[in-house]
C-alpha positions in Angstrom: -45.5 100.1 72.6 -42.7 98.4 70.8 -40.4 101.2 71.6 -41.1 100.9 75.3 -40.4 97.1 75.2 -37.1 97.8 73.2 -36.1 100.4 75.7 -36.9 98.1 78.6 -34.7 95.3 77.1 -31.8 97.7 76.6 -32.1 99.0 80.2 -32.1 95.4 81.5 -29.1 94.7 79.4 -27.3 97.7 80.8 -28.1 96.7 84.4 -27.1 93.1 83.8 -23.8 94.2 82.2 -23.0 96.4 85.1 -23.9 93.6 87.5 -21.4 91.2 85.7 -18.6 93.8 86.1 -19.3 94.7 89.7 -19.9 91.2 91.1 -17.0 89.9 93.2 -18.0 86.2 93.6 -16.9 84.2 90.6 -19.8 81.8 90.6 -22.4 84.5 90.9 -20.5 86.4 88.1 -20.7 83.4 85.7 -24.4 83.0 86.4 -25.0 86.7 85.8 -22.9 86.4 82.6 -25.3 83.6 81.4 -28.3 85.8 82.2 -26.6 88.6 80.3 -26.2 86.3 77.3 -29.9 85.4 77.4 -30.8 89.1 77.6 -28.6 89.8 74.6 -30.3 87.0 72.7 -33.7 88.5 73.6 -32.5 91.8 72.3 -31.3 90.3 69.0 -34.6 88.5 68.6 -36.6 91.6 69.4 -34.7 93.6 66.8 -35.4 91.0 64.2 -32.2 89.0 64.0 -33.3 85.5 65.1 -30.3 83.7 63.5 -28.0 85.9 65.6 -30.2 85.3 68.7 -29.8 81.5 68.3 -26.1 81.8 68.0 -26.0 84.1 71.0 -28.0 81.6 73.1 -25.6 78.8 72.1 -22.4 80.7 72.8 -23.2 83.5 75.2 -25.7 81.8 77.5 -24.4 78.2 77.4 -20.9 77.6 76.1 -19.1 80.6 77.5 -20.3 80.3 81.1 -19.7 76.5 81.0 -16.1 77.0 79.8 -15.4 79.6 82.5 -16.8 77.4 85.2 -14.7 74.4 84.0 -11.6 76.6 83.9 -12.2 77.9 87.4 -12.9 74.4 88.8 -9.7 73.1 87.2 -7.7 76.0 88.7 -9.1 75.3 92.1 -8.2 71.6 91.8 -4.7 72.5 90.6 -4.2 74.9 93.6 -5.4 72.3 96.0 -2.9 69.8 94.6 -0.1 72.3 94.9 -1.0 73.1 98.5 -1.1 69.4 99.3 2.3 68.9 97.7 3.8 71.8 99.7 2.6 70.3 103.0 4.6 67.2 102.4 7.9 69.0 101.7 
């Protein structure tokens, strides 16, 4: 039974990883990355590494997607300001 659950978690992890790589929309990709981080934490917890799982939840499921979304939004604002400046020239 435990082997079936472990195999299922690893298969879900593989599917989620492939989905992160193949997704074109950046917002959907970041959300998928957060889900991938949660699955990774679940895998660590299942394989009896709860301290690593807690770190993974903090970094992989919360901090990393948040930083990526902030960087993307900042780039969009910067591009919009550049476009606005070019229109006045």
